[in-house]
TIVO-2410 file (N, C-alpha, C; in nm, 3 decimals):
# residues 196
REC num residu      c1      c2      c3 atome chaine
REC   1      X  -0.215  10.236   6.712     N      A
REC   1      X  -0.123  10.138   6.652    CA      A
REC   1      X  -0.200  10.058   6.532     C      A
REC   2      X  -0.081  10.061   6.412     N      A
REC   2      X  -0.140   9.982   6.289    CA      A
REC   2      X  -0.063   9.826   6.278     C      A
REC   3      X  -0.118   9.739   6.265     N      A
REC   3      X  -0.032   9.610   6.247    CA      A
REC   3      X  -0.110   9.576   6.125     C      A
REC   4      X   0.014   9.553   6.044     N      A
REC   4      X  -0.001   9.496   5.914    CA      A
REC   4      X   0.024   9.333   5.922     C      A
REC   5      X  -0.027   9.224   5.864     N      A
REC   5      X  -0.002   9.115   5.868    CA      A
REC   5      X   0.095   9.075   5.757     C      A
REC   6      X   0.060   9.114   5.646     N      A
REC   6      X   0.108   9.100   5.510    CA      A
REC   6      X   0.148   9.238   5.457     C      A
REC   7      X   0.250   9.339   5.506     N      A
REC   7      X   0.256   9.471   5.460    CA      A
REC   7      X   0.310   9.479   5.345     C      A
REC   8      X   0.378   9.366   5.292     N      A
REC   8      X   0.432   9.365   5.103    CA      A
REC   8      X   0.321   9.280   5.040     C      A
REC   9      X   0.201   9.280   5.066     N      A
REC   9      X   0.099   9.175   4.979    CA      A
REC   9      X   0.095   9.230   4.848     C      A
REC  10      X   0.114   9.351   4.820     N      A
REC  10      X   0.107   9.391   4.672    CA      A
REC  10      X   0.216   9.427   4.624     C      A
REC  11      X   0.316   9.392   4.697     N      A
REC  11      X   0.456   9.412   4.661    CA      A
REC  11      X   0.530   9.251   4.600     C      A
REC  12      X   0.461   9.193   4.507     N      A
REC  12      X   0.537   9.055   4.515    CA      A
REC  12      X   0.603   8.999   4.392     C      A
REC  13      X   0.665   8.929   4.357     N      A
REC  13      X   0.745   8.904   4.263    CA      A
REC  13      X   0.688   8.768   4.201     C      A
REC  14      X   0.681   8.731   4.069     N      A
REC  14      X   0.618   8.648   3.987    CA      A
REC  14      X   0.766   8.544   3.969     C      A
REC  15      X   0.741   8.417   3.999     N      A
REC  15      X   0.858   8.318   3.933    CA      A
REC  15      X   0.779   8.200   3.890     C      A
REC  16      X   0.879   8.131   3.811     N      A
REC  16      X   0.830   8.027   3.764    CA      A
REC  16      X   0.811   7.892   3.858     C      A
REC  17      X   0.681   7.827   3.832     N      A
REC  17      X   0.666   7.715   3.917    CA      A
REC  17      X   0.751   7.610   3.909     C      A
REC  18      X   0.809   7.579   3.801     N      A
REC  18      X   0.878   7.488   3.748    CA      A
REC  18      X   1.006   7.433   3.860     C      A
REC  19      X   1.058   7.527   3.932     N      A
REC  19      X   1.150   7.532   4.006    CA      A
REC  19      X   1.149   7.491   4.135     C      A
REC  20      X   1.013   7.493   4.177     N      A
REC  20      X   0.980   7.442   4.310    CA      A
REC  20      X   0.852   7.357   4.332     C      A
REC  21      X   0.837   7.278   4.423     N      A
REC  21      X   0.711   7.176   4.442    CA      A
REC  21      X   0.592   7.238   4.484     C      A
REC  22      X   0.487   7.228   4.413     N      A
REC  22      X   0.377   7.242   4.461    CA      A
REC  22      X   0.295   7.134   4.514     C      A
REC  23      X   0.202   7.169   4.611     N      A
REC  23      X   0.146   7.056   4.691    CA      A
REC  23      X   0.038   7.003   4.635     C      A
REC  24      X   0.027   6.861   4.662     N      A
REC  24      X  -0.068   6.788   4.588    CA      A
REC  24      X  -0.231   6.819   4.610     C      A
REC  25      X  -0.215   6.905   4.723     N      A
REC  25      X  -0.356   6.949   4.768    CA      A
REC  25      X  -0.390   7.088   4.721     C      A
REC  26      X  -0.320   7.153   4.661     N      A
REC  26      X  -0.322   7.295   4.604    CA      A
REC  26      X  -0.461   7.316   4.530     C      A
REC  27      X  -0.533   7.243   4.457     N      A
REC  27      X  -0.659   7.251   4.385    CA      A
REC  27      X  -0.775   7.239   4.479     C      A
REC  28      X  -0.755   7.196   4.609     N      A
REC  28      X  -0.839   7.198   4.709    CA      A
REC  28      X  -0.862   7.331   4.749     C      A
REC  29      X  -0.772   7.440   4.719     N      A
REC  29      X  -0.777   7.574   4.802    CA      A
REC  29      X  -0.762   7.672   4.687     C      A
REC  30      X  -0.694   7.657   4.585     N      A
REC  30      X  -0.639   7.753   4.495    CA      A
REC  30      X  -0.735   7.854   4.463     C      A
REC  31      X  -0.699   7.976   4.449     N      A
REC  31      X  -0.795   8.104   4.449    CA      A
REC  31      X  -0.699   8.192   4.385     C      A
REC  32      X  -0.735   8.282   4.307     N      A
REC  32      X  -0.698   8.416   4.254    CA      A
REC  32      X  -0.621   8.494   4.334     C      A
REC  33      X  -0.652   8.502   4.459     N      A
REC  33      X  -0.619   8.597   4.571    CA      A
REC  33      X  -0.474   8.548   4.633     C      A
REC  34      X  -0.471   8.400   4.603     N      A
REC  34      X  -0.350   8.352   4.647    CA      A
REC  34      X  -0.247   8.387   4.638     C      A
REC  35      X  -0.133   8.430   4.735     N      A
REC  35      X   0.021   8.445   4.748    CA      A
REC  35      X   0.086   8.347   4.787     C      A
REC  36      X   0.177   8.307   4.707     N      A
REC  36      X   0.250   8.180   4.754    CA      A
REC  36      X   0.417   8.198   4.796     C      A
REC  37      X   0.469   8.172   4.878     N      A
REC  37      X   0.592   8.193   4.897    CA      A
REC  37      X   0.696   8.059   4.887     C      A
REC  38      X   0.810   8.069   4.900     N      A
REC  38      X   0.902   7.934   4.862    CA      A
REC  38      X   0.954   7.933   5.022     C      A
REC  39      X   0.968   7.794   5.050     N      A
REC  39      X   1.038   7.723   5.170    CA      A
REC  39      X   1.075   7.613   5.156     C      A
REC  40      X   1.179   7.554   5.195     N      A
REC  40      X   1.231   7.421   5.171    CA      A
REC  40      X   1.243   7.369   5.044     C      A
REC  41      X   1.224   7.429   4.934     N      A
REC  41      X   1.206   7.433   4.784    CA      A
REC  41      X   1.096   7.395   4.754     C      A
REC  42      X   0.974   7.420   4.855     N      A
REC  42      X   0.814   7.416   4.831    CA      A
REC  42      X   0.774   7.520   4.826     C      A
REC  43      X   0.629   7.540   4.744     N      A
REC  43      X   0.551   7.647   4.771    CA      A
REC  43      X   0.477   7.659   4.892     C      A
REC  44      X   0.409   7.740   4.953     N      A
REC  44      X   0.330   7.731   5.058    CA      A
REC  44      X   0.262   7.860   5.055     C      A
REC  45      X   0.116   7.865   5.124     N      A
REC  45      X   0.041   7.981   5.102    CA      A
REC  45      X   0.064   8.091   5.212     C      A
REC  46      X   0.106   8.203   5.174     N      A
REC  46      X   0.102   8.288   5.267    CA      A
REC  46      X  -0.026   8.377   5.294     C      A
REC  47      X  -0.102   8.388   5.218     N      A
REC  47      X  -0.231   8.472   5.176    CA      A
REC  47      X  -0.297   8.414   5.096     C      A
REC  48      X  -0.429   8.396   5.131     N      A
REC  48      X  -0.515   8.321   5.075    CA      A
REC  48      X  -0.659   8.404   5.032     C      A
REC  49      X  -0.649   8.522   5.048     N      A
REC  49      X  -0.755   8.627   5.044    CA      A
REC  49      X  -0.879   8.615   5.173     C      A
REC  50      X  -0.800   8.549   5.289     N      A
REC  50      X  -0.865   8.544   5.423    CA      A
REC  50      X  -0.880   8.664   5.483     C      A
REC  51      X  -0.964   8.697   5.571     N      A
REC  51      X  -0.940   8.796   5.660    CA      A
REC  51      X  -0.869   8.766   5.803     C      A
REC  52      X  -0.752   8.841   5.829     N      A
REC  52      X  -0.649   8.767   5.926    CA      A
REC  52      X  -0.707   8.773   6.055     C      A
REC  53      X  -0.840   8.865   6.128     N      A
REC  53      X  -0.883   8.877   6.235    CA      A
REC  53      X  -0.972   8.758   6.247     C      A
REC  54      X  -1.066   8.727   6.135     N      A
REC  54      X  -1.118   8.612   6.129    CA      A
REC  54      X  -1.058   8.487   6.159     C      A
REC  55      X  -0.947   8.478   6.076     N      A
REC  55      X  -0.858   8.344   6.072    CA      A
REC  55      X  -0.777   8.315   6.221     C      A
REC  56      X  -0.772   8.419   6.261     N      A
REC  56      X  -0.720   8.432   6.399    CA      A
REC  56      X  -0.806   8.359   6.482     C      A
REC  57      X  -0.917   8.406   6.494     N      A
REC  57      X  -1.037   8.367   6.611    CA      A
REC  57      X  -1.078   8.233   6.575     C      A
REC  58      X  -1.064   8.186   6.437     N      A
REC  58      X  -1.127   8.069   6.408    CA      A
REC  58      X  -0.993   7.950   6.471     C      A
REC  59      X  -0.871   7.985   6.467     N      A
REC  59      X  -0.776   7.922   6.516    CA      A
REC  59      X  -0.775   7.893   6.690     C      A
REC  60      X  -0.805   8.027   6.730     N      A
REC  60      X  -0.821   8.019   6.911    CA      A
REC  60      X  -0.943   7.947   6.929     C      A
REC  61      X  -1.039   7.948   6.867     N      A
REC  61      X  -1.174   7.899   6.910    CA      A
REC  61      X  -1.217   7.759   6.868     C      A
REC  62      X  -1.163   7.726   6.725     N      A
REC  62      X  -1.203   7.615   6.651    CA      A
REC  62      X  -1.092   7.522   6.618     C      A
REC  63      X  -1.063   7.547   6.481     N      A
REC  63      X  -0.943   7.472   6.437    CA      A
REC  63      X  -0.908   7.534   6.274     C      A
REC  64      X  -0.791   7.515   6.240     N      A
REC  64      X  -0.748   7.541   6.115    CA      A
REC  64      X  -0.684   7.436   6.044     C      A
REC  65      X  -0.653   7.397   5.916     N      A
REC  65      X  -0.575   7.298   5.840    CA      A
REC  65      X  -0.465   7.407   5.773     C      A
REC  66      X  -0.358   7.348   5.768     N      A
REC  66      X  -0.223   7.432   5.728    CA      A
REC  66      X  -0.159   7.305   5.633     C      A
REC  67      X  -0.170   7.343   5.520     N      A
REC  67      X  -0.073   7.258   5.425    CA      A
REC  67      X   0.074   7.328   5.430     C      A
REC  68      X   0.161   7.269   5.504     N      A
REC  68      X   0.286   7.351   5.525    CA      A
REC  68      X   0.413   7.279   5.455     C      A
REC  69      X   0.513   7.341   5.428     N      A
REC  69      X   0.609   7.306   5.324    CA      A
REC  69      X   0.731   7.203   5.394     C      A
REC  70      X   0.702   7.213   5.516     N      A
REC  70      X   0.819   7.118   5.619    CA      A
REC  70      X   0.845   6.996   5.521     C      A
REC  71      X   0.958   6.949   5.530     N      A
REC  71      X   1.011   6.841   5.416    CA      A
REC  71      X   1.060   6.713   5.488     C      A
REC  72      X   0.986   6.621   5.502     N      A
REC  72      X   1.065   6.486   5.572    CA      A
REC  72      X   1.178   6.430   5.486     C      A
REC  73      X   1.266   6.396   5.568     N      A
REC  73      X   1.361   6.304   5.501    CA      A
REC  73      X   1.341   6.152   5.591     C      A
REC  74      X   1.381   6.070   5.503     N      A
REC  74      X   1.384   5.899   5.569    CA      A
REC  74      X   1.529   5.852   5.574     C      A
REC  75      X   1.557   5.841   5.681     N      A
REC  75      X   1.720   5.776   5.708    CA      A
REC  75      X   1.672   5.628   5.767     C      A
REC  76      X   1.722   5.515   5.686     N      A
REC  76      X   1.710   5.393   5.731    CA      A
REC  76      X   1.830   5.306   5.692     C      A
REC  77      X   1.829   5.185   5.760     N      A
REC  77      X   1.908   5.098   5.738    CA      A
REC  77      X   1.987   5.016   5.860     C      A
REC  78      X   2.068   4.920   5.864     N      A
REC  78      X   2.122   4.864   5.971    CA      A
REC  78      X   2.193   4.951   6.066     C      A
REC  79      X   2.261   5.044   6.047     N      A
REC  79      X   2.371   5.122   6.124    CA      A
REC  79      X   2.275   5.249   6.135     C      A
REC  80      X   2.173   5.280   6.132     N      A
REC  80      X   2.073   5.416   6.138    CA      A
REC  80      X   2.101   5.451   6.271     C      A
REC  81      X   2.084   5.377   6.384     N      A
REC  81      X   2.110   5.454   6.513    CA      A
REC  81      X   2.235   5.501   6.527     C      A
REC  82      X   2.361   5.426   6.519     N      A
REC  82      X   2.482   5.500   6.521    CA      A
REC  82      X   2.500   5.622   6.449     C      A
REC  83      X   2.425   5.630   6.337     N      A
REC  83      X   2.468   5.733   6.243    CA      A
REC  83      X   2.405   5.849   6.286     C      A
REC  84      X   2.260   5.822   6.348     N      A
REC  84      X   2.189   5.957   6.380    CA      A
REC  84      X   2.279   5.993   6.513     C      A
REC  85      X   2.309   5.886   6.599     N      A
REC  85      X   2.370   5.957   6.727    CA      A
REC  85      X   2.506   6.034   6.704     C      A
REC  86      X   2.567   6.008   6.563     N      A
REC  86      X   2.697   6.117   6.544    CA      A
REC  86      X   2.630   6.223   6.479     C      A
REC  87      X   2.505   6.216   6.427     N      A
REC  87      X   2.474   6.369   6.351    CA      A
REC  87      X   2.371   6.446   6.460     C      A
REC  88      X   2.324   6.394   6.550     N      A
REC  88      X   2.260   6.455   6.635    CA      A
REC  88      X   2.294   6.487   6.784     C      A
REC  89      X   2.253   6.580   6.859     N      A
REC  89      X   2.320   6.617   7.025    CA      A
REC  89      X   2.236   6.516   7.078     C      A
REC  90      X   2.120   6.495   7.080     N      A
REC  90      X   2.065   6.411   7.185    CA      A
REC  90      X   2.085   6.262   7.143     C      A
REC  91      X   2.051   6.168   7.263     N      A
REC  91      X   2.025   6.046   7.246    CA      A
REC  91      X   1.953   5.985   7.149     C      A
REC  92      X   1.976   5.906   7.074     N      A
REC  92      X   1.873   5.835   6.966    CA      A
REC  92      X   1.826   5.686   7.022     C      A
REC  93      X   1.904   5.642   7.078     N      A
REC  93      X   1.878   5.490   7.095    CA      A
REC  93      X   1.754   5.462   7.210     C      A
REC  94      X   1.725   5.542   7.256     N      A
REC  94      X   1.637   5.550   7.373    CA      A
REC  94      X   1.483   5.590   7.311     C      A
REC  95      X   1.487   5.645   7.185     N      A
REC  95      X   1.361   5.689   7.116    CA      A
REC  95      X   1.287   5.541   7.098     C      A
REC  96      X   1.141   5.538   7.113     N      A
REC  96      X   1.074   5.441   7.127    CA      A
REC  96      X   1.017   5.428   6.971     C      A
REC  97      X   0.963   5.337   6.927     N      A
REC  97      X   0.900   5.305   6.796    CA      A
REC  97      X   0.749   5.377   6.803     C      A
REC  98      X   0.734   5.488   6.722     N      A
REC  98      X   0.602   5.532   6.722    CA      A
REC  98      X   0.613   5.685   6.795     C      A
REC  99      X   0.709   5.713   6.827     N      A
REC  99      X   0.751   5.817   6.905    CA      A
REC  99      X   0.835   5.918   6.853     C      A
REC 100      X   0.833   6.069   6.869     N      A
REC 100      X   0.923   6.141   6.812    CA      A
REC 100      X   1.013   6.270   6.905     C      A
REC 101      X   1.097   6.275   6.863     N      A
REC 101      X   1.174   6.373   6.955    CA      A
REC 101      X   1.245   6.481   6.896     C      A
REC 102      X   1.251   6.598   6.964     N      A
REC 102      X   1.329   6.722   6.923    CA      A
REC 102      X   1.468   6.687   6.931     C      A
REC 103      X   1.517   6.736   6.787     N      A
REC 103      X   1.669   6.702   6.773    CA      A
REC 103      X   1.737   6.827   6.732     C      A
REC 104      X   1.870   6.825   6.741     N      A
REC 104      X   1.931   6.962   6.697    CA      A
REC 104      X   2.100   6.887   6.647     C      A
REC 105      X   2.114   6.925   6.525     N      A
REC 105      X   2.228   6.881   6.471    CA      A
REC 105      X   2.327   6.993   6.471     C      A
REC 106      X   2.463   6.975   6.552     N      A
REC 106      X   2.540   7.084   6.589    CA      A
REC 106      X   2.675   7.052   6.439     C      A
REC 107      X   2.733   7.195   6.438     N      A
REC 107      X   2.830   7.193   6.365    CA      A
REC 107      X   2.959   7.120   6.442     C      A
REC 108      X   3.046   7.095   6.367     N      A
REC 108      X   3.177   7.070   6.454    CA      A
REC 108      X   3.230   7.175   6.544     C      A
REC 109      X   3.197   7.278   6.552     N      A
REC 109      X   3.220   7.365   6.638    CA      A
REC 109      X   3.139   7.406   6.753     C      A
REC 110      X   3.012   7.311   6.745     N      A
REC 110      X   2.919   7.342   6.847    CA      A
REC 110      X   2.784   7.422   6.844     C      A
REC 111      X   2.789   7.494   6.708     N      A
REC 111      X   2.695   7.565   6.680    CA      A
REC 111      X   2.560   7.481   6.612     C      A
REC 112      X   2.451   7.541   6.617     N      A
REC 112      X   2.348   7.485   6.575    CA      A
REC 112      X   2.334   7.493   6.390     C      A
REC 113      X   2.352   7.376   6.349     N      A
REC 113      X   2.304   7.391   6.213    CA      A
REC 113      X   2.150   7.361   6.175     C      A
REC 114      X   2.106   7.275   6.234     N      A
REC 114      X   1.944   7.246   6.206    CA      A
REC 114      X   1.884   7.218   6.337     C      A
REC 115      X   1.757   7.198   6.330     N      A
REC 115      X   1.684   7.151   6.434    CA      A
REC 115      X   1.538   7.116   6.354     C      A
REC 116      X   1.485   7.003   6.447     N      A
REC 116      X   1.364   6.954   6.397    CA      A
REC 116      X   1.330   6.828   6.469     C      A
REC 117      X   1.222   6.777   6.416     N      A
REC 117      X   1.207   6.657   6.497    CA      A
REC 117      X   1.211   6.492   6.428     C      A
REC 118      X   1.269   6.443   6.492     N      A
REC 118      X   1.285   6.318   6.434    CA      A
REC 118      X   1.190   6.199   6.490     C      A
REC 119      X   1.173   6.108   6.387     N      A
REC 119      X   1.025   5.998   6.429    CA      A
REC 119      X   1.063   5.869   6.414     C      A
REC 120      X   1.086   5.785   6.498     N      A
REC 120      X   1.108   5.613   6.469    CA      A
REC 120      X   0.983   5.572   6.438     C      A
REC 121      X   1.019   5.536   6.311     N      A
REC 121      X   0.903   5.443   6.263    CA      A
REC 121      X   0.870   5.296   6.256     C      A
REC 122      X   1.036   5.256   6.264     N      A
REC 122      X   1.061   5.104   6.293    CA      A
REC 122      X   1.213   5.104   6.330     C      A
REC 123      X   1.261   4.987   6.355     N      A
REC 123      X   1.359   4.967   6.421    CA      A
REC 123      X   1.499   5.030   6.358     C      A
REC 124      X   1.461   4.991   6.218     N      A
REC 124      X   1.567   5.036   6.131    CA      A
REC 124      X   1.505   5.190   6.028     C      A
REC 125      X   1.440   5.240   6.088     N      A
REC 125      X   1.336   5.334   5.987    CA      A
REC 125      X   1.325   5.442   6.071     C      A
REC 126      X   1.361   5.592   6.018     N      A
REC 126      X   1.323   5.723   6.096    CA      A
REC 126      X   1.296   5.836   5.982     C      A
REC 127      X   1.201   5.904   6.009     N      A
REC 127      X   1.198   6.013   5.936    CA      A
REC 127      X   1.226   6.147   6.031     C      A
REC 128      X   1.285   6.228   5.931     N      A
REC 128      X   1.347   6.359   6.020    CA      A
REC 128      X   1.250   6.488   5.939     C      A
REC 129      X   1.162   6.561   6.052     N      A
REC 129      X   1.091   6.657   5.975    CA      A
REC 129      X   1.186   6.769   5.991     C      A
REC 130      X   1.206   6.846   5.882     N      A
REC 130      X   1.284   6.996   5.926    CA      A
REC 130      X   1.211   7.091   5.852     C      A
REC 131      X   1.233   7.190   5.912     N      A
REC 131      X   1.194   7.327   5.844    CA      A
REC 131      X   1.248   7.329   5.718     C      A
REC 132      X   1.340   7.394   5.718     N      A
REC 132      X   1.413   7.419   5.568    CA      A
REC 132      X   1.553   7.430   5.564     C      A
REC 133      X   1.646   7.417   5.479     N      A
REC 133      X   1.761   7.385   5.484    CA      A
REC 133      X   1.844   7.282   5.400     C      A
REC 134      X   1.954   7.233   5.413     N      A
REC 134      X   2.040   7.176   5.341    CA      A
REC 134      X   2.041   7.025   5.428     C      A
REC 135      X   1.945   6.989   5.511     N      A
REC 135      X   1.964   6.856   5.605    CA      A
REC 135      X   1.994   6.742   5.528     C      A
REC 136      X   1.899   6.741   5.416     N      A
REC 136      X   1.923   6.582   5.326    CA      A
REC 136      X   2.084   6.591   5.284     C      A
REC 137      X   2.147   6.693   5.235     N      A
REC 137      X   2.286   6.709   5.200    CA      A
REC 137      X   2.370   6.702   5.317     C      A
REC 138      X   2.357   6.720   5.441     N      A
REC 138      X   2.426   6.725   5.556    CA      A
REC 138      X   2.420   6.594   5.610     C      A
REC 139      X   2.307   6.491   5.599     N      A
REC 139      X   2.311   6.365   5.610    CA      A
REC 139      X   2.405   6.287   5.523     C      A
REC 140      X   2.394   6.310   5.389     N      A
REC 140      X   2.462   6.234   5.325    CA      A
REC 140      X   2.605   6.268   5.322     C      A
REC 141      X   2.658   6.415   5.331     N      A
REC 141      X   2.805   6.416   5.354    CA      A
REC 141      X   2.853   6.355   5.532     C      A
REC 142      X   2.755   6.327   5.613     N      A
REC 142      X   2.813   6.253   5.736    CA      A
REC 142      X   2.801   6.106   5.734     C      A
REC 143      X   2.743   6.045   5.611     N      A
REC 143      X   2.708   5.917   5.622    CA      A
REC 143      X   2.798   5.830   5.564     C      A
REC 144      X   2.920   5.853   5.514     N      A
REC 144      X   3.030   5.750   5.504    CA      A
REC 144      X   3.096   5.703   5.615     C      A
REC 145      X   3.102   5.545   5.593     N      A
REC 145      X   3.124   5.440   5.684    CA      A
REC 145      X   3.008   5.429   5.737     C      A
REC 146      X   2.887   5.437   5.702     N      A
REC 146      X   2.765   5.384   5.768    CA      A
REC 146      X   2.667   5.333   5.665     C      A
REC 147      X   2.621   5.193   5.717     N      A
REC 147      X   2.536   5.138   5.637    CA      A
REC 147      X   2.383   5.182   5.649     C      A
REC 148      X   2.365   5.299   5.569     N      A
REC 148      X   2.236   5.361   5.595    CA      A
REC 148      X   2.207   5.424   5.461     C      A
REC 149      X   2.075   5.474   5.432     N      A
REC 149      X   2.000   5.516   5.310    CA      A
REC 149      X   1.956   5.654   5.360     C      A
REC 150      X   1.971   5.764   5.275     N      A
REC 150      X   1.890   5.882   5.312    CA      A
REC 150      X   1.816   5.913   5.191     C      A
REC 151      X   1.704   5.925   5.188     N      A
REC 151      X   1.562   5.925   5.089    CA      A
REC 151      X   1.498   6.022   5.129     C      A
REC 152      X   1.408   6.046   5.025     N      A
REC 152      X   1.311   6.162   5.030    CA      A
REC 152      X   1.170   6.081   5.004     C      A
REC 153      X   1.103   6.042   5.127     N      A
REC 153      X   0.979   5.979   5.107    CA      A
REC 153      X   0.869   6.040   5.011     C      A
REC 154      X   0.907   6.121   4.944     N      A
REC 154      X   0.763   6.238   4.873    CA      A
REC 154      X   0.638   6.195   4.948     C      A
REC 155      X   0.682   6.275   5.061     N      A
REC 155      X   0.564   6.294   5.166    CA      A
REC 155      X   0.541   6.447   5.188     C      A
REC 156      X   0.404   6.497   5.241     N      A
REC 156      X   0.357   6.625   5.253    CA      A
REC 156      X   0.311   6.615   5.388     C      A
REC 157      X   0.325   6.750   5.468     N      A
REC 157      X   0.294   6.766   5.599    CA      A
REC 157      X   0.163   6.827   5.615     C      A
REC 158      X   0.042   6.772   5.659     N      A
REC 158      X  -0.063   6.873   5.682    CA      A
REC 158      X  -0.075   6.890   5.859     C      A
REC 159      X  -0.124   7.020   5.897     N      A
REC 159      X  -0.108   7.041   6.023    CA      A
REC 159      X  -0.263   7.087   6.070     C      A
REC 160      X  -0.335   7.025   6.175     N      A
REC 160      X  -0.434   7.059   6.230    CA      A
REC 160      X  -0.413   7.116   6.359     C      A
REC 161      X  -0.471   7.268   6.354     N      A
REC 161      X  -0.433   7.329   6.487    CA      A
REC 161      X  -0.560   7.389   6.535     C      A
REC 162      X  -0.561   7.413   6.682     N      A
REC 162      X  -0.657   7.467   6.748    CA      A
REC 162      X  -0.747   7.385   6.838     C      A
REC 163      X  -0.826   7.431   6.933     N      A
REC 163      X  -0.877   7.392   7.042    CA      A
REC 163      X  -0.979   7.227   6.966     C      A
REC 164      X  -1.011   7.239   6.882     N      A
REC 164      X  -1.105   7.150   6.824    CA      A
REC 164      X  -1.037   7.027   6.748     C      A
REC 165      X  -0.900   7.043   6.734     N      A
REC 165      X  -0.845   6.942   6.626    CA      A
REC 165      X  -0.856   6.806   6.685     C      A
REC 166      X  -0.857   6.769   6.821     N      A
REC 166      X  -0.847   6.638   6.857    CA      A
REC 166      X  -0.984   6.596   6.817     C      A
REC 167      X  -1.088   6.660   6.821     N      A
REC 167      X  -1.209   6.603   6.791    CA      A
REC 167      X  -1.214   6.610   6.644     C      A
REC 168      X  -1.166   6.667   6.549     N      A
REC 168      X  -1.174   6.626   6.426    CA      A
REC 168      X  -1.113   6.507   6.396     C      A
REC 169      X  -0.992   6.486   6.461     N      A
REC 169      X  -0.900   6.398   6.420    CA      A
REC 169      X  -0.962   6.254   6.469     C      A
REC 170      X  -1.016   6.293   6.597     N      A
REC 170      X  -1.104   6.173   6.656    CA      A
REC 170      X  -1.223   6.108   6.555     C      A
REC 171      X  -1.272   6.214   6.486     N      A
REC 171      X  -1.395   6.197   6.402    CA      A
REC 171      X  -1.360   6.139   6.286     C      A
REC 172      X  -1.211   6.153   6.247     N      A
REC 172      X  -1.149   6.116   6.090    CA      A
REC 172      X  -1.114   5.998   6.095     C      A
REC 173      X  -1.063   5.950   6.250     N      A
REC 173      X  -1.000   5.831   6.243    CA      A
REC 173      X  -1.076   5.723   6.296     C      A
REC 174      X  -1.208   5.766   6.309     N      A
REC 174      X  -1.297   5.624   6.381    CA      A
REC 174      X  -1.271   5.613   6.510     C      A
REC 175      X  -1.223   5.710   6.585     N      A
REC 175      X  -1.193   5.689   6.744    CA      A
REC 175      X  -1.058   5.639   6.785     C      A
REC 176      X  -0.961   5.614   6.643     N      A
REC 176      X  -0.827   5.607   6.692    CA      A
REC 176      X  -0.722   5.691   6.717     C      A
REC 177      X  -0.769   5.843   6.686     N      A
REC 177      X  -0.673   5.920   6.745    CA      A
REC 177      X  -0.748   5.990   6.868     C      A
REC 178      X  -0.737   5.990   6.972     N      A
REC 178      X  -0.792   6.086   7.071    CA      A
REC 178      X  -0.696   6.142   7.176     C      A
REC 179      X  -0.787   6.196   7.296     N      A
REC 179      X  -0.694   6.286   7.377    CA      A
REC 179      X  -0.576   6.189   7.450     C      A
REC 180      X  -0.581   6.052   7.456     N      A
REC 180      X  -0.477   5.974   7.503    CA      A
REC 180      X  -0.351   5.969   7.437     C      A
REC 181      X  -0.379   6.035   7.309     N      A
REC 181      X  -0.220   6.034   7.201    CA      A
REC 181      X  -0.140   6.124   7.252     C      A
REC 182      X  -0.021   6.074   7.283     N      A
REC 182      X   0.094   6.168   7.388    CA      A
REC 182      X   0.144   6.233   7.295     C      A
REC 183      X   0.230   6.340   7.322     N      A
REC 183      X   0.288   6.447   7.269    CA      A
REC 183      X   0.373   6.374   7.206     C      A
REC 184      X   0.419   6.437   7.072     N      A
REC 184      X   0.552   6.372   6.999    CA      A
REC 184      X   0.501   6.250   6.955     C      A
REC 185      X   0.368   6.198   6.962     N      A
REC 185      X   0.367   6.048   6.912    CA      A
REC 185      X   0.333   6.049   6.762     C      A
REC 186      X   0.330   5.888   6.693     N      A
REC 186      X   0.328   5.904   6.560    CA      A
REC 186      X   0.287   5.775   6.579     C      A
REC 187      X   0.194   5.733   6.434     N      A
REC 187      X   0.142   5.572   6.397    CA      A
REC 187      X   0.062   5.628   6.248     C      A
REC 188      X   0.058   5.488   6.209     N      A
REC 188      X  -0.031   5.475   6.083    CA      A
REC 188      X  -0.178   5.457   6.098     C      A
REC 189      X  -0.265   5.558   6.064     N      A
REC 189      X  -0.412   5.548   6.068    CA      A
REC 189      X  -0.470   5.562   5.942     C      A
REC 190      X  -0.592   5.478   5.935     N      A
REC 190      X  -0.684   5.504   5.817    CA      A
REC 190      X  -0.750   5.636   5.845     C      A
REC 191      X  -0.753   5.744   5.743     N      A
REC 191      X  -0.822   5.848   5.724    CA      A
REC 191      X  -0.881   5.859   5.595     C      A
REC 192      X  -1.007   5.842   5.597     N      A
REC 192      X  -1.067   5.876   5.444    CA      A
REC 192      X  -1.017   5.746   5.370     C      A
REC 193      X  -1.004   5.653   5.403     N      A
REC 193      X  -0.959   5.518   5.302    CA      A
REC 193      X  -0.825   5.515   5.261     C      A
REC 194      X  -0.747   5.589   5.349     N      A
REC 194      X  -0.616   5.591   5.323    CA      A
REC 194      X  -0.521   5.588   5.459     C      A
REC 195      X  -0.394   5.486   5.419     N      A
REC 195      X  -0.332   5.482   5.543    CA      A
REC 195      X  -0.226   5.611   5.529     C      A
REC 196      X  -0.224   5.642   5.646     N      A
REC 196      X  -0.138   5.792   5.671    CA      A
REC 196      X  -0.072   5.790   5.769     C      A
***
């Protein structure tokens, strides 16, 4: 059996970089072998010259860091909860500060328009982390009559995955992030002198 991770790696198309957002972390891992794709209006790395088998075992045994293109959207204002309860299928009013919830936005016919994770950062401030698509436009289209603000927080998502990820984050946060941090919980932490 022949399995190819990137069967079209040599059949790429060059595009202008002006139309898409590049990561602020790009200079830390850019190299001539890199092949990037576009997702959610942002560039992301598809291939970076790595050995796919070694990458797989590093992820399974230790950890890898991924600079992903998922784009957060901030939804805030005094009527944010009723607005989000209109837009999403699950109940939002029970979501606690510092927690996230998997959410689905449905079309008027009941089909799925978008899914993602909604995080409550304050009583009147939420971030929606979407994979890709026109969710920001969807929010704006449904916001008439609600005192809410839909905005781009100009943020980038970094993922650390693998069995060593908790140990890495524990060291990076001086012990504040540890095994006791629950699934889909969030908070602000000092990492390398930055509040993230």
